[in-house]
VOTIRO-426051 format. One record per atom (N, C-alpha, C): x, y, z; residue in one letter. Coordinates in steps of 0.1 Angstrom, whole numbers, padded with zeros to 4 digits, always signed. Example, Ala and Ser with C-alpha at 12.3 -4.5 7.8 and 13.67 -1.06 7.14 Angstrom:
# residues 2
+0132-0057+0078A +0123-0045+0078A +0132-0033+0078A +0128-0022+0071S +0137-0011+0071S +0129+0000+0079S 
# end
This chain:
# residues 222
+0075-0157+0040X +0081-0158+0053X +0096-0162+0052X +0104-0160+0062X +0118-0161+0061X +0123-0175+0064X +0117-0182+0074X +0122-0195+0078X +0111-0203+0084X +0114-0216+0087X +0103-0225+0092X +0099-0220+0106X +0086-0218+0108X +0081-0214+0121X +0076-0226+0129X +0075-0225+0142X +0069-0236+0150X +0054-0237+0150X +0049-0234+0138X +0035-0236+0135X +0033-0235+0120X +0021-0240+0116X +0019-0240+0101X +0015-0227+0096X +0021-0222+0086X +0018-0209+0080X +0004-0209+0075X +0000-0220+0068X -0014-0221+0063X -0024-0220+0074X -0022-0227+0085X -0031-0226+0096X -0031-0212+0102X -0020-0206+0104X -0019-0193+0109X -0027-0182+0101X -0025-0182+0088X -0032-0172+0080X -0047-0176+0078X -0050-0189+0078X -0064-0192+0078X -0071-0187+0090X -0064-0188+0101X -0070-0182+0114X -0071-0167+0113X -0061-0161+0107X -0061-0146+0107X -0070-0140+0098X -0072-0146+0086X -0080-0140+0075X -0091-0150+0071X -0103-0147+0071X -0114-0155+0066X -0114-0155+0051X -0121-0164+0045X -0122-0164+0030X -0127-0151+0025X -0137-0146+0032X -0143-0133+0027X -0133-0121+0029X -0125-0122+0039X -0115-0111+0041X -0104-0113+0031X -0100-0125+0027X -0090-0127+0017X -0095-0122+0003X -0108-0124+0001X -0114-0119-0012X -0114-0104-0012X -0117-0098-0001X -0117-0083+0000X -0103-0078-0002X -0093-0084+0005X -0079-0080+0003X -0075-0080-0011X -0078-0090-0019X -0074-0091-0033X -0080-0080-0041X -0093-0076-0038X -0099-0065-0045X -0092-0052-0041X -0088-0050-0029X -0081-0038-0025X -0067-0038-0031X -0060-0049-0032X -0047-0049-0038X -0048-0046-0053X -0058-0050-0059X -0060-0046-0073X -0060-0031-0075X -0067-0024-0066X -0067-0010-0066X -0053-0004-0063X -0047-0010-0053X -0033-0005-0049X -0024-0006-0061X -0024-0017-0068X -0015-0019-0079X -0019-0009-0090X -0031-0008-0094X -0035+0000-0105X -0033+0015-0102X -0036+0019-0089X -0036+0033-0086X -0023+0038-0080X -0015+0029-0076X -0002+0034-0069X +0010+0026-0074X +0011+0013-0072X +0023+0006-0074X +0027+0005-0089X +0018+0005-0098X +0021+0003-0112X +0030+0014-0117X +0030+0026-0111X +0038+0037-0116X +0053+0034-0114X +0056+0024-0105X +0070+0020-0103X +0074+0008-0111X +0065+0002-0118X +0068-0010-0125X +0065-0009-0140X +0074-0012-0149X +0072-0012-0163X +0066-0025-0167X +0059-0025-0178X +0053-0037-0183X +0063-0047-0189X +0075-0043-0191X +0086-0052-0195X +0094-0058-0184X +0092-0053-0172X +0101-0056-0160X +0099-0071-0156X +0110-0076-0151X +0110-0088-0143X +0109-0085-0128X +0098-0090-0122X +0095-0086-0108X +0095-0098-0099X +0101-0097-0087X +0101-0107-0077X +0094-0102-0065X +0084-0110-0061X +0076-0106-0049X +0081-0115-0037X +0087-0109-0028X +0092-0117-0016X +0082-0118-0005X +0080-0130+0000X +0070-0132+0010X +0056-0130+0004X +0054-0136-0008X +0042-0132-0016X +0029-0136-0010X +0029-0145-0001X +0016-0149+0006X +0006-0154-0004X -0006-0147-0004X -0017-0151-0014X -0015-0144-0027X -0004-0138-0030X +0000-0133-0043X -0009-0121-0047X -0014-0113-0038X -0023-0102-0041X -0015-0092-0050X -0003-0089-0047X +0005-0080-0055X +0009-0085-0068X +0016-0097-0068X +0022-0102-0081X +0011-0106-0090X -0001-0110-0086X -0012-0114-0095X -0017-0101-0102X -0017-0090-0095X -0024-0078-0101X -0015-0068-0107X -0002-0069-0105X +0007-0060-0112X +0010-0064-0126X +0011-0054-0135X +0014-0057-0149X +0029-0056-0152X +0035-0067-0156X +0049-0067-0159X +0053-0079-0168X +0066-0080-0172X +0070-0090-0182X +0071-0104-0176X +0078-0105-0165X +0080-0118-0159X +0077-0117-0144X +0070-0127-0138X +0066-0126-0124X +0071-0138-0116X +0077-0135-0105X +0081-0145-0095X +0076-0143-0081X +0071-0153-0075X +0066-0152-0061X +0074-0162-0052X +0080-0156-0042X +0089-0164-0033X +0082-0165-0019X +0079-0177-0014X +0073-0178-0001X +0073-0193+0003X +0074-0195+0016X +0074-0209+0022X +0061-0215+0022X +0050-0207+0022X +0037-0212+0023X +0032-0220+0011X +0026-0231+0013X +0021-0239+0002X +0009-0232-0005X +0003-0223+0003X -0009-0216-0002X -0005-0207-0014X +0008-0203-0014X +0012-0193-0025X +0010-0200-0039X +0014-0213-0040X +0013-0220-0053X -0002-0220-0057X -0011-0222-0048X -0025-0223-0051X -0031-0209-0055X -0026-0199-0048X -0031-0185-0051X -0026-0179-0064X -0014-0183-0068X -0007-0177-0079X -0015-0180-0092X -0015-0169-0101X -0021-0171-0114X -0011-0178-0123X -0016-0182-0135X -0008-0190-0144X +0005-0183-0149X +0005-0170-0149X +0017-0162-0154X +0028-0160-0143X +0025-0166-0131X +0034-0164-0119X +0042-0176-0117X +0056-0175-0116X +0064-0186-0113X +0066-0186-0098X +0062-0197-0091X +0063-0197-0076X +0075-0205-0072X +0083-0199-0063X +0094-0206-0056X +0091-0208-0042X +0088-0221-0038X +0084-0224-0024X +0097-0226-0016X +0101-0215-0010X +0114-0214-0003X +0114-0202+0006X +0123-0201+0015X +0123-0188+0024X +0126-0176+0015X +0120-0165+0019X +0122-0153+0011X +0137-0148+0012X +0144-0153+0022X +0158-0150+0023X +0167-0157+0014X +0162-0167+0007X +0170-0175-0003X +0167-0171-0017X +0176-0163-0022X +0174-0157-0036X +0185-0163-0045X +0190-0175-0041X +0201-0181-0049X +0196-0186-0063X +0183-0187-0065X +0178-0190-0078X +0181-0180-0089X +0182-0167-0084X +0183-0156-0094X +0198-0152-0096X +0201-0151-0109X +0215-0147-0112X +0216-0132-0110X +0228-0127-0109X +0231-0113-0108X +0237-0107-0120X +0232-0096-0125X +0220-0089-0121X +0209-0094-0131X +0197-0097-0127X +0187-0102-0136X +0173-0097-0133X +0171-0089-0122X +0158-0085-0118X +0156-0070-0119X +0145-0065-0123X +0142-0051-0124X +0136-0045-0111X +0127-0053-0105X +0119-0048-0094X +0118-0059-0083X +0121-0056-0071X +0118-0065-0060X +0107-0058-0051X +0097-0066-0048X +0086-0060-0039X +0086-0068-0026X +0085-0061-0015X +0084-0068-0002X +0073-0061+0006X +0062-0068+0009X +0051-0062+0016X +0050-0070+0029X +0051-0063+0041X +0048-0069+0054X +0057-0082+0055X +0069-0081+0052X +0079-0092+0052X +0089-0090+0063X +0096-0079+0064X +0108-0077+0072X +0105-0079+0087X +0092-0076+0091X +0089-0077+0106X +0089-0092+0110X +0088-0101+0100X +0088-0116+0103X +0102-0122+0104X +0112-0114+0100X +0126-0119+0101X +0130-0119+0116X +0139-0129+0119X +0143-0131+0133X +0153-0121+0138X +0162-0117+0130X +0173-0108+0135X +0176-0097+0125X +0184-0087+0129X +0189-0077+0120X +0199-0083+0111X +0207-0093+0115X +0216-0099+0106X +0209-0106+0094X +0198-0112+0097X +0190-0118+0087X +0184-0108+0077X +0180-0096+0082X +0176-0085+0074X +0187-0080+0065X +0199-0078+0070X +0210-0073+0062X +0214-0083+0052X +0214-0096+0055X +0217-0106+0045X +0207-0106+0033X +0194-0104+0037X +0184-0104+0026X +0185-0092+0018X +0188-0080+0024X +0190-0068+0016X +0202-0069+0007X +0213-0075+0011X +0225-0077+0003X +0221-0086-0009X +0214-0097-0007X +0209-0105-0018X +0200-0098-0028X +0192-0090-0022X +0183-0082-0031X +0191-0072-0040X +0201-0066-0034X +0210-0057-0041X +0218-0065-0052X +0222-0077-0048X +0230-0085-0058X +0222-0089-0070X +0209-0092-0069X +0202-0097-0081X +0195-0086-0089X +0195-0074-0083X +0189-0063-0091X +0198-0058-0101X +0193-0054-0113X +0200-0047-0123X +0204-0033-0118X +0215-0027-0124X +0218-0013-0121X +0206-0004-0123X +0202+0004-0114X +0190+0012-0115X +0177+0004-0111X +0179-0009-0107X +0168-0017-0103X +0161-0011-0090X +0148-0014-0088X +0141-0008-0077X +0136-0018-0067X +0138-0015-0054X +0132-0022-0043X +0121-0014-0037X +0109-0020-0037X +0097-0014-0032X +0093-0021-0019X +0091-0013-0008X +0088-0019+0005X +0076-0013+0011X +0067-0021+0015X +0055-0017+0023X +0056-0024+0036X +0056-0017+0047X +0061-0022+0060X +0055-0015+0072X +0050-0022+0082X +0045-0015+0094X +0057-0007+0100X +0054+0005+0104X +0064+0014+0109X +0063+0014+0124X +0073+0009+0131X +0072+0008+0146X +0071+0022+0152X +0076+0032+0145X +0075+0046+0151X +0061+0050+0153X +0052+0045+0144X +0038+0049+0145X +0029+0038+0150X +0033+0026+0149X +0025+0014+0152X +0031+0006+0164X +0037+0013+0173X +0043+0006+0184X +0034-0001+0193X +0021+0002+0194X +0011-0005+0202X +0007-0018+0194X +0003-0016+0182X -0003-0027+0174X +0008-0037+0169X +0020-0033+0168X +0031-0041+0162X +0032-0055+0167X +0030-0057+0179X +0032-0070+0186X +0019-0078+0187X +0008-0074+0180X -0005-0081+0181X -0005-0094+0173X +0005-0096+0165X +0006-0108+0156X +0017-0117+0161X +0014-0130+0161X +0023-0140+0167X +0036-0140+0159X +0036-0138+0146X +0048-0140+0138X +0056-0127+0136X +0053-0116+0144X +0062-0104+0143X +0073-0105+0152X +0085-0103+0147X +0098-0104+0155X +0107-0092+0155X +0108-0086+0143X +0118-0075+0141X +0112-0062+0140X +0113-0053+0149X +0107-0039+0148X +0116-0030+0140X +0110-0023+0130X +0117-0014+0122X +0109-0001+0120X +0117+0010+0119X +0110+0023+0116X +0116+0027+0103X +0110+0038+0098X +0115+0044+0085X +0130+0048+0086X +0134+0052+0097X +0148+0056+0099X +0157+0044+0099X +0154+0034+0107X +0163+0023+0108X +0164+0015+0095X +0153+0014+0088X +0153+0007+0075X +0161+0015+0065X +0159+0028+0065X +0167+0036+0055X +0182+0034+0058X +0186+0034+0071X +0200+0032+0075X +0205+0019+0070X +0197+0008+0072X +0201-0005+0067X +0203-0006+0052X +0194+0001+0045X +0195+0001+0030X +0207+0008+0025X +0211+0019+0032X +0222+0027+0029X +0235+0019+0031X +0236+0012+0041X +0248+0004+0044X +0250-0007+0033X +0240-0012+0028X +0241-0023+0018X +0244-0017+0004X +0241-0004+0002X +0244+0002-0011X +0232+0007-0018X +0220+0006-0013X +0209+0012-0019X +0208+0027-0017X +0201+0034-0026X +0198+0048-0024X +0183+0049-0023X +0178+0055-0012X +0164+0057-0010X +0159+0069-0018X +0151+0067-0028X +0146+0077-0037X +0133+0083-0032X +0125+0075-0025X +0112+0080-0020X +0109+0073-0007X +0105+0081+0003X +0102+0076+0016X +0089+0082+0021X +0079+0074+0024X +0066+0079+0030X +0065+0072+0043X +0069+0078+0054X +0068+0072+0067X +0054+0068+0072X +0044+0076+0067X +0031+0072+0070X +0023+0071+0057X +0019+0059+0053X +0013+0057+0040X -0001+0050+0043X -0001+0037+0044X -0014+0030+0046X -0016+0027+0061X -0029+0025+0065X -0032+0021+0078X -0025+0008+0082X -0024+0004+0094X -0016-0007+0099X -0019-0020+0092X -0031-0024+0090X -0034-0036+0084X -0048-0035+0077X -0051-0046+0069X -0064-0046+0062X -0076-0049+0072X -0073-0050+0085X -0083-0051+0095X -0085-0038+0101X -0078-0028+0097X -0079-0014+0103X -0092-0008+0098X -0096+0003+0104X -0109+0010+0101X -0109+0015+0087X -0098+0020+0082X -0097+0025+0069X -0085+0018+0062X -0087+0016+0049X -0099+0016+0041X -0105+0003+0040X -0118+0002+0038X -0125-0011+0038X -0133-0013+0025X -0131-0005+0016X -0138-0007+0003X -0129-0002-0008X -0131-0006-0020X -0122-0002-0031X -0124+0013-0034X -0136+0018-0033X -0139+0032-0035X -0132+0041-0024X -0133+0036-0012X -0127+0044-0001X -0112+0044-0002X -0107+0032-0007X -0092+0032-0009X -0088+0041-0019X -0095+0042-0030X -0091+0052-0041X -0091+0066-0035X -0101+0070-0027X -0102+0083-0021X -0090+0085-0012X -0087+0075-0004X -0076+0075+0006X -0063+0078-0001X -0060+0070-0012X -0048+0072-0019X -0046+0086-0025X -0057+0092-0029X -0057+0105-0036X -0056+0117-0026X -0059+0114-0013X -0059+0125-0004X -0048+0124+0006X -0037+0130+0003X -0025+0129+0011X -0026+0131+0026X -0034+0142+0031X -0035+0144+0045X -0041+0132+0053X -0049+0124+0046X -0054+0112+0053X -0043+0102+0057X -0032+0102+0050X -0021+0094+0053X -0015+0098+0066X -0014+0111+0069X -0008+0116+0081X -0017+0113+0093X -0030+0111+0091X -0039+0108+0102X -0040+0093+0105X -0040+0085+0094X -0043+0070+0096X -0031+0061+0092X -0021+0067+0085X -0010+0059+0081X -0001+0054+0092X +0001+0040+0093X +0010+0034+0102X +0020+0024+0095X +0018+0023+0082X +0027+0016+0074X +0035+0025+0065X +0048+0023+0064X +0057+0031+0056X +0057+0025+0041X +0060+0034+0032X +0064+0029+0018X +0077+0036+0014X +0085+0028+0008X +0098+0034+0003X +0101+0027-0011X +0108+0036-0018X +0114+0031-0031X +0129+0033-0029X +0137+0023-0031X +0151+0023-0031X +0157+0018-0044X +0168+0024-0049X +0174+0020-0061X +0188+0015-0059X +0192+0006-0067X +0206+0001-0067X +0215+0010-0075X 
# end
């Protein structure tokens, strides 16, 4: 999360996801990392997970050094031993020198930012700490396709589409190398996918993304 909210993050996410749902999410993220995201991450890379939450991505990705940045105290509990947790806003990257990071990952983070100015500041910081050729990976609800569901969560503030996000990245100096406007369903509470087997099938069958995808995926490089 980006800043202190007028409610407890732990209470909010405990309300939103049951223990069984969090366990299922972790299993699904393991498949996502193995079957999709790992192709963008080398095993020697230094990786920073912004808004890491329960660390489903950073725990399951294979890389050299792992950092999780999140305000929630649950992140420290969820992180595995090889993950360094920074309990601070995802917008505060002052801990990292420039350039020192190979990959930055942000999943379902930008919609929680308050303003476009805050987004631009975060993107500039991400650009600063990435090495030349470093990669920014973003998984994000796409307001263009999820305009009905986008506001169903209390902590959603900033609406972004694949076009507006690409424009913001270009202004900061990133080059978008890959853009999938429709990738995953809107959330892990969506009808698809609900099992690891079904997720593997979904990832392998591109036309399903056009039917059910309401989250975008992009790869941008410095």
